[in-house]
VOBA-1610 file (N, C-alpha, C; in pm, whole numbers, padded with zeros to 5 digits, always signed):
BEGIN
Met+14135+09978+09919Met+14073+09931+09797Met+14135+09797+09758Thr+14052+09700+09727Thr+14105+09570+09688Thr+14144+09571+09541Thr+14226+09479+09505Thr+14269+09466+09366Thr+14149+09436+09277Gln+14057+09352+09326Gln+13941+09311+09246Gln+13854+09429+09209Ser+13841+09528+09295Ser+13752+09639+09265Ser+13799+09716+09141Met+13926+09702+09105Met+13979+09772+08989Met+13970+09687+08862Asn+13940+09560+08874Asn+13942+09471+08758Asn+13817+09386+08754Ser+13737+09404+08649Ser+13617+09323+08633Ser+13657+09183+08588Asp+13564+09090+08603Asp+13590+08954+08557Asp+13619+08952+08407Asp+13551+09038+08329Asp+13578+09045+08185Asp+13722+09088+08159Gln+13769+09184+08236Gln+13908+09228+08221Gln+14005+09116+08258Leu+13971+09040+08361Leu+14057+08930+08403Leu+14061+08820+08297Val+13947+08790+08237Val+13944+08690+08130Val+14028+08739+08013Ser+14019+08866+07980Ser+14101+08924+07874Ser+14250+08910+07906Glu+14285+08934+08032Glu+14425+08917+08075Glu+14471+08773+08057Leu+14384+08679+08090Leu+14418+08538+08072Leu+14441+08506+07924Trp+14352+08555+07839Trp+14366+08531+07696Trp+14496+08593+07643Ala+14531+08710+07693Ala+14655+08776+07650Ala+14777+08694+07690Arg+14759+08608+07789Arg+14868+08520+07834Arg+14852+08378+07781Asp+14769+08361+07679Asp+14746+08231+07616Asp+14686+08129+07712Val+14598+08176+07799Val+14523+08087+07888Val+14376+08103+07848Arg+14336+08023+07750Arg+14200+08031+07697Arg+14112+07930+07769Phe+14086+07961+07893Phe+14012+07871+07981Phe+13866+07912+07991Leu+13841+08042+07993Leu+13706+08095+08004Leu+13672+08174+07879Met+13544+08173+07843Met+13500+08251+07728Met+13486+08397+07768Gly+13516+08483+07674Gly+13504+08626+07699Gly+13567+08705+07587Asn+13565+08835+07602Asn+13626+08923+07503Asn+13769+08951+07541Gln+13852+08963+07439Gln+13991+09000+07464Gln+14004+09148+07431Phe+14024+09231+07535Phe+14033+09375+07517Phe+14170+09417+07468Ser+14271+09339+07501Ser+14408+09373+07464Ser+14483+09245+07431Ala+14564+09251+07327Ala+14644+09133+07289Ala+14766+09116+07378Val+14797+09218+07453Val+14912+09210+07545Val+14861+09224+07688Pro+14928+09157+07782Pro+14888+09170+07922Pro+14904+09315+07971Leu+14808+09362+08047Leu+14812+09497+08101Leu+14842+09498+08251Leu+14803+09392+08320Leu+14824+09386+08465Leu+14959+09323+08498Ala+15019+09372+08603Ala+15139+09307+08656Ala+15099+09168+08703Pro+15187+09069+08690Pro+15151+08932+08726Pro+15096+08917+08868Ala+15157+08979+08967Ala+15108+08964+09105Ala+14968+09022+09120Asn+14940+09133+09050Asn+14806+09192+09056Asn+14703+09103+08988Leu+14741+09042+08876Leu+14650+08948+08810Leu+14619+08831+08902Ile+14721+08772+08959Ile+14702+08656+09046Ile+14612+08692+09165Ala+14640+08805+09229Ala+14558+08848+09344Ala+14415+08877+09300Ser+14399+08941+09186Ser+14264+08973+09136Ser+14184+08848+09106Leu+14248+08749+09046Leu+14179+08622+09020Leu+14134+08558+09151Ala+14220+08560+09251Ala+14186+08501+09381Ala+14071+08574+09449Gln+14056+08703+09419Gln+13952+08785+09482Gln+13819+08785+09407Ser+13815+08728+09289Ser+13693+08733+09209Ser+13576+08669+09285Thr+13458+08724+09263Thr+13337+08665+09322Thr+13287+08549+09237Asn+13343+08531+09118Asn+13304+08425+09025Asn+13396+08304+09046Ala+13338+08192+09084Ala+13419+08072+09113Ala+13501+08028+08993Arg+13445+08036+08873Arg+13519+07993+08754Arg+13640+08082+08730Val+13625+08210+08757Val+13739+08302+08742Val+13845+08268+08846Arg+13802+08238+08968Arg+13899+08201+09073Arg+13976+08075+09034Phe+13905+07973+08987Phe+13980+07850+08960Phe+14055+07853+08828Ser+14048+07966+08756Ser+14136+07984+08640Ser+14281+08005+08683Leu+14303+08023+08813Leu+14440+08027+08864Leu+14515+07898+08830Ile+14445+07787+08832Ile+14510+07658+08806Ile+14566+07653+08664Pro+14486+07678+08560Pro+14545+07678+08426Pro+14650+07787+08407Leu+14633+07901+08473Leu+14735+08006+08462Leu+14870+07955+08509Phe+14873+07888+08623Phe+15001+07837+08675Phe+15052+07719+08593Leu+14963+07638+08539Leu+15008+07527+08454Leu+15067+07579+08323Arg+15008+07683+08268Arg+15057+07741+08142Arg+15183+07824+08164His+15190+07891+08279His+15301+07983+08307His+15361+07954+08444Pro+15431+07843+08458Pro+15492+07813+08588Pro+15593+07917+08632Glu+15645+07996+08538Glu+15738+08102+08575Glu+15671+08209+08662Leu+15538+08215+08659Leu+15466+08310+08745Leu+15474+08272+08892Ser+15526+08154+08922Ser+15545+08117+09063Ser+15633+08220+09134Ala+15717+08289+09057Ala+15803+08393+09116Ala+15722+08511+09169Glu+15597+08524+09124Glu+15511+08635+09167Glu+15407+08594+09271Val+15402+08466+09301Val+15297+08417+09392Val+15312+08475+09532Gln+15433+08485+09582Gln+15452+08540+09716Gln+15411+08687+09720Asn+15438+08761+09613Asn+15394+08901+09606Asn+15242+08909+09607Ala+15177+08822+09532Ala+15030+08819+09530Ala+14976+08781+09668Asp+15039+08683+09731Asp+14999+08641+09865Asp+15010+08759+09962Asn+15114+08838+09949Asn+15131+08956+10034Asn+15023+09061+10007Leu+14983+09077+09881Leu+14874+09170+09848Leu+14744+09130+09916Leu+14730+09001+09943Leu+14607+08948+10004Leu+14621+08928+10155Ser+14725+08985+10214Ser+14758+08954+10354Ser+14647+08985+10453Leu+14562+09081+10424Leu+14453+09116+10516Leu+14322+09046+10480Gln+14326+08959+10381Gln+14206+08892+10333Gln+14229+08741+10335Met+14217+08680+10451Met+14254+08540+10466Met+14176+08447+10373His+14050+08475+10350His+13972+08390+10259His+14036+08389+10120His+14065+08507+10067His+14124+08517+09933His+14265+08461+09930Arg+14335+08479+10038Arg+14470+08423+10049Arg+14464+08270+10042Asn+14366+08212+10110Asn+14350+08066+10105Asn+14312+08020+09965Val+14229+08097+09894Val+14195+08063+09756Val+14325+08051+09676Leu+14409+08152+09684Leu+14536+08149+09612Leu+14620+08030+09654Arg+14633+08009+09782Arg+14720+07902+09832Arg+14670+07764+09791Phe+14540+07741+09801Phe+14487+07609+09763Phe+14497+07586+09613Tyr+14460+07685+09532Tyr+14465+07665+09387Tyr+14608+07658+09336Tyr+14697+07735+09395Tyr+14838+07724+09355Tyr+14891+07584+09389Thr+14862+07537+09509Thr+14910+07405+09551Thr+14847+07296+09464Ala+14721+07311+09429Ala+14658+07216+09336Ala+14734+07215+09204Ala+14772+07332+09155Ala+14848+07339+09029Ala+14983+07269+09042Val+15046+07281+09158Val+15174+07212+09182Val+15155+07061+09163Phe+15052+07006+09226Phe+15028+06862+09218Phe+14977+06821+09080Leu+14894+06904+09018Leu+14843+06873+08884Leu+14956+06877+08780Gln+15051+06966+08798Gln+15165+06970+08706Gln+15240+06838+08709Arg+15256+06782+08828Arg+15322+06652+08839Arg+15236+06542+08776Lys+15106+06548+08801Lys+15016+06445+08750Lys+15012+06444+08596Tyr+15009+06561+08536Tyr+14995+06573+08391Tyr+15127+06610+08323Gln+15239+06574+08383Gln+15367+06619+08330Gln+15392+06575+08186Gln+15350+06455+08148Gln+15373+06409+08011Gln+15290+06489+07910Gln+15164+06513+07940Gln+15080+06593+07851Gln+15134+06735+07840Leu+15174+06792+07952Leu+15227+06928+07951Leu+15356+06936+07870Leu+15440+06835+07881Leu+15564+06831+07805Leu+15535+06828+07655Leu+15439+06747+07614Leu+15403+06739+07472Leu+15343+06870+07420Leu+15264+06935+07502Leu+15196+07057+07459Leu+15283+07182+07466Leu+15367+07190+07570Leu+15438+07315+07598Leu+15590+07302+07595Gly+15639+07180+07585Gly+15783+07161+07594Gly+15827+07162+07739Val+15957+07166+07758Val+16012+07166+07894Val+15980+07299+07961Gln+15924+07289+08080Gln+15890+07408+08157Gln+15941+07391+08300Pro+15961+07503+08370Pro+16005+07490+08509Pro+15899+07423+08596Arg+15946+07356+08697Arg+15854+07291+08791Arg+15805+07394+08892Leu+15676+07391+08920Leu+15620+07481+09021Leu+15672+07441+09158Pro+15733+07534+09230Pro+15778+07500+09365Pro+15660+07492+09461Asp+15668+07400+09553Asp+15563+07384+09654Asp+15587+07487+09764Met+15505+07590+09768Met+15521+07698+09865Met+15427+07688+09984Phe+15314+07621+09966Phe+15208+07634+10065Phe+15159+07504+10128Ser+15198+07388+10082Ser+15137+07265+10134Ser+15159+07252+10284Asn+15276+07286+10333Asn+15299+07278+10478Asn+15216+07381+10554Ile+15205+07502+10500Ile+15123+07606+10563Ile+14977+07561+10570Leu+14932+07493+10465Leu+14793+07447+10459Leu+14770+07319+10539Gly+14877+07260+10588Gly+14864+07137+10666Gly+14850+07013+10579Val+14909+07016+10460Val+14904+06904+10368Val+15047+06857+10343Pro+15087+06749+10409Pro+15224+06702+10388Pro+15243+06656+10244Pro+15357+06691+10184Pro+15382+06650+10045Pro+15380+06498+10029Gln+15327+06453+09917Gln+15317+06311+09884Gln+15392+06287+09754Glu+15446+06168+09738Glu+15508+06131+09610Glu+15403+06118+09500Asp+15291+06056+09533Asp+15185+06033+09437Asp+15098+06160+09426Pro+15095+06224+09308Pro+15016+06347+09296Pro+14867+06325+09319Asn+14815+06206+09287Asn+14673+06179+09312Asn+14642+06180+09461Gln+14728+06117+09540Gln+14709+06119+09686Gln+14724+06261+09740Ala+14821+06334+09687Ala+14842+06472+09731Ala+14718+06557+09702Leu+14660+06540+09584Leu+14539+06615+09549Leu+14422+06577+09639Glu+14409+06449+09670Glu+14301+06406+09760Glu+14317+06469+09898Gln+14438+06467+09951Gln+14461+06528+10082Gln+14436+06678+10079Leu+14480+06743+09971Leu+14458+06886+09957Leu+14309+06917+09954Ala+14232+06839+09879Ala+14088+06861+09868Ala+14019+06845+10004Lys+14059+06744+10080Lys+14000+06725+10214Lys+14032+06843+10304Arg+14155+06889+10297Arg+14196+07003+10381Arg+14122+07130+10336His+14103+07146+10208His+14031+07262+10154His+13888+07262+10206Gln+13827+07144+10206Gln+13691+07132+10257Gln+13685+07170+10405Thr+13781+07123+10481Thr+13785+07152+10624Thr+13804+07301+10651Leu+13904+07361+10587Leu+13934+07502+10614Leu+13829+07597+10558Ser+13767+07560+10445Ser+13667+07648+10386Ser+13530+07631+10451Gly+13507+07515+10513Gly+13376+07487+10569Gly+13271+07461+10461Gln+13316+07443+10337Gln+13225+07418+10225Gln+13238+07273+10182Phe+13125+07206+10169Phe+13127+07067+10126Phe+13119+07061+09973Val+13226+07111+09914Val+13241+07116+09769Val+13333+07001+09729Asn+13313+06948+09611Asn+13403+06847+09558Asn+13528+06919+09506Trp+13618+06953+09597Trp+13737+07029+09558Trp+13826+06949+09465Leu+13837+06820+09487Leu+13919+06738+09399Leu+13865+06746+09256Gly+13735+06734+09241Gly+13674+06746+09109Gly+13694+06885+09049Thr+13691+06987+09133Thr+13714+07124+09087Thr+13854+07140+09032Tyr+13953+07091+09107Tyr+14092+07100+09061Tyr+14109+07026+08929Glu+14059+06902+08926Glu+14074+06818+08807Glu+14003+06880+08687His+13883+06932+08710His+13806+06993+08602His+13883+07109+08540Ala+13938+07195+08623Ala+14014+07310+08572Ala+14129+07264+08483Ala+14203+07165+08528Ala+14317+07116+08451Ala+14271+07047+08323Glu+14171+06961+08332Glu+14128+06883+08217Glu+14067+06969+08107Val+13983+07065+08145Val+13922+07154+08045Val+14031+07235+07975Trp+14124+07288+08053Trp+14232+07367+07994Trp+14321+07281+07903Leu+14355+07161+07948Leu+14438+07072+07865Leu+14369+07039+07733Lys+14238+07014+07736Lys+14164+06987+07612Lys+14169+07108+07519Gln+14155+07226+07576Gln+14162+07348+07496Gln+14300+07363+07434Met+14404+07334+07510Met+14541+07343+07458Met+14563+07241+07345Glu+14508+07122+07361Glu+14520+07020+07256Glu+14449+07064+07128Leu+14333+07127+07143Leu+14261+07179+07026Leu+14339+07290+06957Gln+14400+07377+07035Gln+14482+07484+06979Gln+14601+07428+06903Ala+14658+07320+06954Ala+14778+07262+06892Ala+14745+07185+06764Ala+14619+07140+06752Ala+14580+07058+06635Ala+14571+07139+06508
//
């Protein structure tokens, strides 16, 4: 049984809201998180809804401490390479986006731990000093490995920008 079969997208959105990640609209069933972090991360990666999947990016930007659970989530997905790649690409995008938006994140959230780069070498994306170049390389590699001609760079950026705007509205 996959993790996703136990958690609907509505439940996952509620989990995000309970963790102060108001990225997607939905109902909040519980004010406190109910899922273990690794299960939430794996469930988001397994969602059939693209918007739910890319909510991994704001989750990691809001809670970089969850990087400690990423390897556990990756292990939960060990027999599902597609979902594992979803996690790896979106986590790596969050790593680069955290660097790109570090000043905004500092103003909104204060000092937070830096997301460690766990997957760029596995994905075949050599680390870059410039986060914009790193994101471009990641997007090209994502397109190649997924076989989908999606604007992955725009997807990564959209997830971060929409979430940052929401955080700014909350802070106002």
